[in-house]
N, CA, C and O atoms as a MOPAC input file, in Angstrom:
PM7 MOZYME 1SCF
protein

 N      4.95500 1   -18.78400 1     3.34500 1
 C      3.60000 1   -18.29700 1     3.40600 1
 C      2.71600 1   -19.43400 1     3.90900 1
 O      2.83200 1   -20.56900 1     3.44700 1
 N      1.86200 1   -19.13500 1     4.82500 1
 C      1.02200 1   -20.18000 1     5.39900 1
 C     -0.05400 1   -20.61200 1     4.40700 1
 O     -0.35300 1   -19.91400 1     3.43800 1
 N     -0.61900 1   -21.77200 1     4.67700 1
 C     -1.64600 1   -22.32300 1     3.79000 1
 C     -2.88000 1   -21.42100 1     3.74600 1
 O     -3.49900 1   -21.26400 1     2.69300 1
 N     -3.23100 1   -20.84000 1     4.86800 1
 C     -4.40300 1   -19.96100 1     4.91500 1
 C     -4.18900 1   -18.72100 1     4.05200 1
 O     -5.10800 1   -18.27900 1     3.36200 1
 N     -2.99400 1   -18.16300 1     4.08700 1
 C     -2.70100 1   -16.98200 1     3.26900 1
 C     -2.75700 1   -17.32900 1     1.78300 1
 O     -3.26500 1   -16.54000 1     0.98600 1
 N     -2.24500 1   -18.49500 1     1.40100 1
 C     -2.30600 1   -18.92600 1     0.00100 1
 C     -3.74700 1   -19.08900 1    -0.45400 1
 O     -4.10900 1   -18.66300 1    -1.55100 1
 N     -4.56000 1   -19.69900 1     0.37800 1
 C     -5.97300 1   -19.88500 1     0.03600 1
 C     -6.66900 1   -18.54600 1    -0.08200 1
 O     -7.47900 1   -18.35100 1    -0.98900 1
 N     -6.37400 1   -17.62000 1     0.81300 1
 C     -6.99100 1   -16.29800 1     0.78600 1
 C     -6.60400 1   -15.52500 1    -0.48200 1
 O     -7.46200 1   -14.91800 1    -1.12300 1
 N     -5.33200 1   -15.54600 1    -0.83800 1
 C     -4.87600 1   -14.85200 1    -2.04200 1
 C     -5.51900 1   -15.46900 1    -3.28800 1
 O     -5.95500 1   -14.74600 1    -4.18300 1
 N     -5.57900 1   -16.79100 1    -3.34600 1
 C     -6.20900 1   -17.47200 1    -4.48000 1
 C     -7.68400 1   -17.12800 1    -4.56700 1
 O     -8.19400 1   -16.87500 1    -5.65900 1
 N     -8.37600 1   -17.11400 1    -3.44300 1
 C     -9.79900 1   -16.79400 1    -3.42600 1
 C    -10.04200 1   -15.36800 1    -3.91700 1
 O    -10.95300 1   -15.13400 1    -4.71200 1
 N     -9.24700 1   -14.42900 1    -3.45700 1
 C     -9.39900 1   -13.03200 1    -3.88800 1
 C     -9.14800 1   -12.92100 1    -5.38700 1
 O     -9.88100 1   -12.22100 1    -6.08400 1
 N     -8.13200 1   -13.59400 1    -5.88500 1
 C     -7.82900 1   -13.57600 1    -7.31000 1
 C     -8.98000 1   -14.14500 1    -8.13300 1
 O     -9.33300 1   -13.58000 1    -9.16900 1
 N     -9.56400 1   -15.24100 1    -7.69300 1
 C    -10.68400 1   -15.85400 1    -8.41600 1
 C    -11.90400 1   -14.94000 1    -8.39600 1
 O    -12.59400 1   -14.81000 1    -9.40700 1
 N    -12.17900 1   -14.30900 1    -7.26400 1
 C    -13.31800 1   -13.39800 1    -7.18000 1
 C    -13.12900 1   -12.20600 1    -8.12300 1
 O    -14.07000 1   -11.80300 1    -8.80600 1
 N    -11.92500 1   -11.64700 1    -8.16100 1
 C    -11.65400 1   -10.51600 1    -9.05800 1
 C    -11.81200 1   -10.95100 1   -10.51800 1
 O    -12.40800 1   -10.22700 1   -11.31500 1
 N    -11.28900 1   -12.11800 1   -10.87300 1
 C    -11.44700 1   -12.62100 1   -12.23700 1
 C    -12.91900 1   -12.82400 1   -12.59100 1
 O    -13.34300 1   -12.52200 1   -13.70600 1
 N    -13.68500 1   -13.33300 1   -11.64600 1
 C    -15.10400 1   -13.55600 1   -11.87600 1
 C    -15.81600 1   -12.24200 1   -12.16300 1
 O    -16.58700 1   -12.15300 1   -13.11800 1
 N    -15.56900 1   -11.22700 1   -11.35200 1
 C    -16.24300 1    -9.94600 1   -11.54100 1
 C    -15.78600 1    -9.24800 1   -12.81000 1
 O    -16.58700 1    -8.56900 1   -13.45300 1
 N    -14.53800 1    -9.39200 1   -13.18500 1
 C    -14.07100 1    -8.82500 1   -14.44300 1
 C    -14.76000 1    -9.50800 1   -15.61500 1
 O    -15.16700 1    -8.84300 1   -16.56800 1
 N    -14.89300 1   -10.82300 1   -15.55500 1
 C    -15.53800 1   -11.53400 1   -16.65300 1
 C    -17.02400 1   -11.21300 1   -16.73500 1
 O    -17.57800 1   -11.18000 1   -17.83400 1
 N    -17.68100 1   -10.97800 1   -15.61300 1
 C    -19.09600 1   -10.59300 1   -15.62400 1
 C    -19.25100 1    -9.17200 1   -16.16800 1
 O    -20.19000 1    -8.89800 1   -16.91400 1
 N    -18.35400 1    -8.28200 1   -15.81000 1
 C    -18.44700 1    -6.88800 1   -16.22600 1
 C    -18.10000 1    -6.66200 1   -17.68500 1
 O    -18.55900 1    -5.68600 1   -18.27700 1
 N    -17.29900 1    -7.54000 1   -18.28200 1
 C    -16.86800 1    -7.36900 1   -19.67400 1
 C    -17.50200 1    -8.44100 1   -20.55000 1
 O    -16.81800 1    -9.34200 1   -21.03600 1
 N    -18.79400 1    -8.33800 1   -20.74500 1
 C    -19.50000 1    -9.34400 1   -21.52900 1
 C    -19.56800 1    -8.98400 1   -23.00300 1
 O    -20.11700 1    -9.74800 1   -23.79700 1
 N    -19.02700 1    -7.84800 1   -23.38000 1
 C    -19.04400 1    -7.43600 1   -24.77400 1
 C    -18.14300 1    -8.30800 1   -25.63200 1
 O    -17.33600 1    -9.08000 1   -25.11400 1
 N    -18.28500 1    -8.18100 1   -26.94000 1
 C    -17.47500 1    -8.94900 1   -27.87100 1
 C    -16.73700 1    -8.01100 1   -28.80900 1
 O    -17.14100 1    -6.86400 1   -28.99900 1
 N    -15.66700 1    -8.49800 1   -29.38600 1
 C    -14.94600 1    -7.73900 1   -30.39300 1
 C    -14.56000 1    -8.70800 1   -31.50700 1
 O    -14.54900 1    -9.92300 1   -31.30800 1
 N    -14.24700 1    -8.16900 1   -32.66200 1
 C    -13.88200 1    -8.99600 1   -33.80900 1
 C    -12.39400 1    -9.33000 1   -33.73700 1
 O    -11.54400 1    -8.44000 1   -33.75700 1
 N    -12.09700 1   -10.59800 1   -33.65400 1
 C    -10.71000 1   -11.06200 1   -33.56800 1
 C    -10.32500 1   -11.67700 1   -34.90900 1
 O    -11.02200 1   -12.55300 1   -35.42100 1
 N     -9.22700 1   -11.21900 1   -35.46600 1
 C     -8.73400 1   -11.80000 1   -36.71500 1
 C     -7.21500 1   -11.75000 1   -36.71400 1
 O     -6.60500 1   -10.86300 1   -36.11700 1
 N     -6.63300 1   -12.69900 1   -37.37900 1
 C     -5.18700 1   -12.73100 1   -37.55100 1
 C     -4.87100 1   -12.25200 1   -38.96500 1
 O     -5.61300 1   -12.56900 1   -39.89400 1
 N     -3.80000 1   -11.50500 1   -39.14800 1
 C     -3.52100 1   -10.86700 1   -40.44200 1
 C     -3.55400 1   -11.77100 1   -41.68100 1
 O     -4.10900 1   -11.34400 1   -42.69400 1
 N     -3.00300 1   -12.98000 1   -41.67000 1
 C     -3.04300 1   -13.73200 1   -42.93400 1
 C     -4.43300 1   -14.27600 1   -43.28000 1
 O     -4.67800 1   -14.65300 1   -44.42600 1
 N     -5.34200 1   -14.32000 1   -42.30200 1
 C     -6.66700 1   -14.88000 1   -42.54100 1
 C     -7.67400 1   -13.77400 1   -42.82600 1
 O     -7.54500 1   -12.65500 1   -42.33000 1
 N     -8.66600 1   -14.10100 1   -43.62200 1
 C     -9.66800 1   -13.11700 1   -44.03000 1
 C    -10.77300 1   -12.98600 1   -42.98400 1
 O    -11.23300 1   -11.87800 1   -42.70600 1
 N    -11.19300 1   -14.08600 1   -42.41300 1
 C    -12.33700 1   -14.09100 1   -41.51200 1
 C    -11.99700 1   -13.51000 1   -40.14600 1
 O    -10.86900 1   -13.62200 1   -39.66400 1
 N    -12.98900 1   -12.89300 1   -39.54200 1
 C    -12.84600 1   -12.43600 1   -38.16300 1
 C    -13.91700 1   -13.13500 1   -37.33000 1
 O    -15.00800 1   -13.42800 1   -37.81900 1
 N    -13.59500 1   -13.39100 1   -36.09400 1
 C    -14.49300 1   -14.13000 1   -35.21700 1
 C    -14.83300 1   -13.27900 1   -34.00000 1
 O    -13.95700 1   -12.62400 1   -33.43600 1
 N    -16.09400 1   -13.28500 1   -33.59500 1
 C    -16.44400 1   -12.54200 1   -32.37100 1
 C    -15.92400 1   -13.27700 1   -31.13200 1
 O    -16.18500 1   -14.46600 1   -30.94600 1
 N    -15.19600 1   -12.56000 1   -30.30300 1
 C    -14.59600 1   -13.14300 1   -29.09900 1
 C    -14.95700 1   -12.25600 1   -27.90700 1
 O    -14.84000 1   -11.03400 1   -27.99500 1
 N    -15.39300 1   -12.85300 1   -26.79500 1
 C    -15.68300 1   -12.04200 1   -25.59900 1
 C    -14.41600 1   -11.36800 1   -25.05800 1
 O    -13.32400 1   -11.93200 1   -25.12000 1
 N    -14.58200 1   -10.17800 1   -24.53900 1
 C    -13.45500 1    -9.42400 1   -23.97600 1
 C    -12.85900 1   -10.18100 1   -22.78900 1
 O    -11.64200 1   -10.18100 1   -22.60300 1
 N    -13.70500 1   -10.82100 1   -21.98900 1
 C    -13.21900 1   -11.56100 1   -20.82400 1
 C    -12.29700 1   -12.69900 1   -21.24800 1
 O    -11.32000 1   -12.99400 1   -20.55900 1
 N    -12.59900 1   -13.33900 1   -22.37800 1
 C    -11.74200 1   -14.42200 1   -22.86400 1
 C    -10.37000 1   -13.88400 1   -23.26500 1
 O     -9.34700 1   -14.51700 1   -23.00500 1
 N    -10.35600 1   -12.72800 1   -23.89200 1
 C     -9.08300 1   -12.09800 1   -24.24500 1
 C     -8.27500 1   -11.78200 1   -22.99400 1
 O     -7.07000 1   -12.03100 1   -22.95500 1
 N     -8.92700 1   -11.23800 1   -21.97300 1
 C     -8.23000 1   -10.90400 1   -20.73100 1
 C     -7.69500 1   -12.15600 1   -20.04400 1
 O     -6.57100 1   -12.16200 1   -19.54300 1
 N     -8.50300 1   -13.21600 1   -20.02200 1
 C     -8.06800 1   -14.46200 1   -19.40400 1
 C     -6.88400 1   -15.05400 1   -20.16500 1
 O     -5.93000 1   -15.53000 1   -19.54900 1
 N     -6.93700 1   -15.03000 1   -21.49200 1
 C     -5.82900 1   -15.54600 1   -22.29700 1
 C     -4.55700 1   -14.73700 1   -22.05300 1
 O     -3.46900 1   -15.30600 1   -21.97200 1
 N     -4.68600 1   -13.42100 1   -21.93500 1
 C     -3.52400 1   -12.57900 1   -21.66600 1
 C     -2.92700 1   -12.90400 1   -20.29800 1
 O     -1.70500 1   -12.93300 1   -20.15000 1
 N     -3.76900 1   -13.14800 1   -19.30300 1
 C     -3.26300 1   -13.49500 1   -17.96700 1
 C     -2.55700 1   -14.84600 1   -17.98300 1
 O     -1.50900 1   -15.00700 1   -17.35900 1
 N     -3.12300 1   -15.81200 1   -18.68900 1
 C     -2.49700 1   -17.13800 1   -18.75900 1
 C     -1.14500 1   -17.04700 1   -19.46700 1
 O     -0.16200 1   -17.63000 1   -19.00900 1
 N     -1.09600 1   -16.31800 1   -20.58000 1
 C      0.17500 1   -16.16100 1   -21.28500 1
 C      1.20100 1   -15.41800 1   -20.42300 1
 O      2.38300 1   -15.76200 1   -20.43300 1
 N      0.75900 1   -14.41400 1   -19.68700 1
 C      1.66100 1   -13.69600 1   -18.78700 1
 C      2.18700 1   -14.59800 1   -17.68000 1
 O      3.35800 1   -14.52100 1   -17.31000 1
 N      1.31600 1   -15.45200 1   -17.15400 1
 C      1.71700 1   -16.39700 1   -16.11500 1
 C      2.75700 1   -17.37600 1   -16.65800 1
 O      3.77000 1   -17.63600 1   -16.01000 1
 N      2.50100 1   -17.91700 1   -17.85100 1
 C      3.44800 1   -18.86100 1   -18.44800 1
 C      4.77300 1   -18.18500 1   -18.78000 1
 O      5.83700 1   -18.76500 1   -18.56300 1
 N      4.71700 1   -16.96300 1   -19.30600 1
 C      5.93700 1   -16.22100 1   -19.62700 1
 C      6.74100 1   -15.94700 1   -18.34900 1
 O      7.95800 1   -16.12900 1   -18.33600 1
 N      6.08000 1   -15.52000 1   -17.29700 1
 C      6.76000 1   -15.26300 1   -16.02500 1
 C      7.38500 1   -16.51800 1   -15.45400 1
 O      8.50300 1   -16.48100 1   -14.94100 1
 N      6.66700 1   -17.63600 1   -15.54100 1
 C      7.21300 1   -18.90700 1   -15.06700 1
 C      8.44900 1   -19.32000 1   -15.84200 1
 O      9.41200 1   -19.82700 1   -15.26600 1
 N      8.42000 1   -19.10200 1   -17.16000 1
 C      9.57700 1   -19.44900 1   -17.99000 1
 C     10.77200 1   -18.56800 1   -17.63600 1
 O     11.90000 1   -19.05800 1   -17.58200 1
 N     10.54700 1   -17.29100 1   -17.39700 1
 C     11.63700 1   -16.37900 1   -17.04200 1
 C     12.24800 1   -16.78100 1   -15.69900 1
 O     13.47100 1   -16.81200 1   -15.55700 1
 N     11.40800 1   -17.08500 1   -14.72200 1
 C     11.91500 1   -17.49500 1   -13.40500 1
 C     12.69600 1   -18.80000 1   -13.52100 1
 O     13.75200 1   -18.95200 1   -12.90700 1
 N     12.17300 1   -19.74500 1   -14.31200 1
 C     12.84500 1   -21.03000 1   -14.46900 1
 C     14.20700 1   -20.84500 1   -15.13600 1
 O     15.19600 1   -21.43800 1   -14.70700 1
 N     14.26000 1   -20.02200 1   -16.18600 1
 C     15.53100 1   -19.79800 1   -16.87200 1
 C     16.52800 1   -19.04600 1   -15.98300 1
 O     17.72400 1   -19.33600 1   -16.02500 1
 N     16.06400 1   -18.10200 1   -15.19500 1
 C     16.95400 1   -17.36400 1   -14.30800 1
 C     17.48900 1   -18.23400 1   -13.17000 1
 O     18.53100 1   -17.92300 1   -12.59300 1
 N     16.79700 1   -19.30600 1   -12.84600 1
 C     17.24000 1   -20.18800 1   -11.77000 1
 C     18.16300 1   -21.29900 1   -12.23300 1
 O     18.54000 1   -22.15500 1   -11.43200 1
 N     18.54100 1   -21.30700 1   -13.51300 1
 C     19.36400 1   -22.39400 1   -14.05200 1
 C     20.72000 1   -22.47500 1   -13.36500 1
 O     21.20300 1   -23.57100 1   -13.07900 1
 N     21.33500 1   -21.33500 1   -13.09700 1
 C     22.66300 1   -21.32900 1   -12.46300 1
 C     22.57400 1   -21.92000 1   -11.05500 1
 O     23.40500 1   -22.73800 1   -10.66400 1
 N     21.57400 1   -21.50400 1   -10.31000 1
 C     21.41000 1   -21.99900 1    -8.94100 1
 C     21.13500 1   -23.49500 1    -8.93000 1
 O     21.68000 1   -24.21900 1    -8.09700 1
 N     20.29300 1   -23.96700 1    -9.85000 1
 C     20.01800 1   -25.40400 1    -9.91600 1
 C     21.27500 1   -26.18400 1   -10.26700 1
 O     21.50300 1   -27.26700 1    -9.72900 1
 N     22.09600 1   -25.64000 1   -11.16800 1
 C     23.34300 1   -26.30400 1   -11.52800 1
 C     24.30500 1   -26.39400 1   -10.35300 1
 O     24.94300 1   -27.42400 1   -10.13700 1
 N     24.40500 1   -25.30800 1    -9.59700 1
 C     25.27400 1   -25.31500 1    -8.41700 1
 C     24.76900 1   -26.31900 1    -7.37300 1
 O     25.56200 1   -27.02800 1    -6.75300 1
 N     23.45300 1   -26.37400 1    -7.18500 1
 C     22.88900 1   -27.33800 1    -6.22800 1
 C     23.18400 1   -28.77000 1    -6.66300 1
 O     23.51100 1   -29.61600 1    -5.83100 1
 N     23.07000 1   -29.04500 1    -7.95500 1
 C     23.36400 1   -30.37300 1    -8.47200 1
 C     24.81900 1   -30.74600 1    -8.19800 1
 O     25.11900 1   -31.86200 1    -7.77300 1
 N     25.72000 1   -29.79100 1    -8.45000 1
 C     27.14200 1   -30.02700 1    -8.19100 1
 C     27.40200 1   -30.31900 1    -6.71700 1
 O     28.15500 1   -31.23500 1    -6.38700 1
 N     26.79000 1   -29.55400 1    -5.84600 1
 C     26.97400 1   -29.73700 1    -4.41200 1
 C     26.42400 1   -31.08600 1    -3.95700 1
 O     27.02300 1   -31.73800 1    -3.10200 1
 N     25.28300 1   -31.51500 1    -4.52100 1
 C     24.73200 1   -32.82100 1    -4.15000 1
 C     25.66900 1   -33.95000 1    -4.56600 1
 O     25.84300 1   -34.92100 1    -3.83100 1
 N     26.27800 1   -33.81800 1    -5.75900 1
 C     27.23400 1   -34.83500 1    -6.20000 1
 C     28.44400 1   -34.88700 1    -5.28400 1
 O     28.93400 1   -35.96500 1    -4.94800 1
 N     28.92900 1   -33.70000 1    -4.87600 1
 C     30.07800 1   -33.64800 1    -3.96000 1
 C     29.73900 1   -34.27100 1    -2.61500 1
 O     30.56300 1   -34.97100 1    -2.02500 1
 N     28.53500 1   -34.02000 1    -2.13300 1
 C     28.10700 1   -34.58200 1    -0.84700 1
 C     28.01400 1   -36.10400 1    -0.94600 1
 O     28.40000 1   -36.80600 1    -0.01200 1
 N     27.50700 1   -36.62000 1    -2.06600 1
 C     27.40700 1   -38.07500 1    -2.23800 1
 C     28.79600 1   -38.71100 1    -2.24400 1
 O     28.98800 1   -39.80200 1    -1.70800 1
 N     29.74900 1   -38.03000 1    -2.84400 1
 C     31.12000 1   -38.56100 1    -2.91000 1
 C     31.71900 1   -38.63600 1    -1.50000 1
 O     32.43200 1   -39.58600 1    -1.17600 1
 N     31.42900 1   -37.64300 1    -0.67500 1
 C     31.96500 1   -37.61800 1     0.68200 1
 C     31.30600 1   -38.70800 1     1.48800 1
 O     31.60900 1   -38.87100 1     2.67000 1

């Protein structure tokens, strides 16, 4: 993918995130079950946190699925060095 296409995709993603965060300015009560208190949290923050967690989860899945290929590449590099 060319550099211009990467910049364009990133720009579109940032613009969409910006408009979603502007449009969802409401708050909701966030609480975790063992705790008594609830805290007001903006909806946009929840959406951003969900996207970040999804990004990290996807990255971890891709990294774990590539373990076999990385191992084979390592083996091949060692064989090439020996030759």
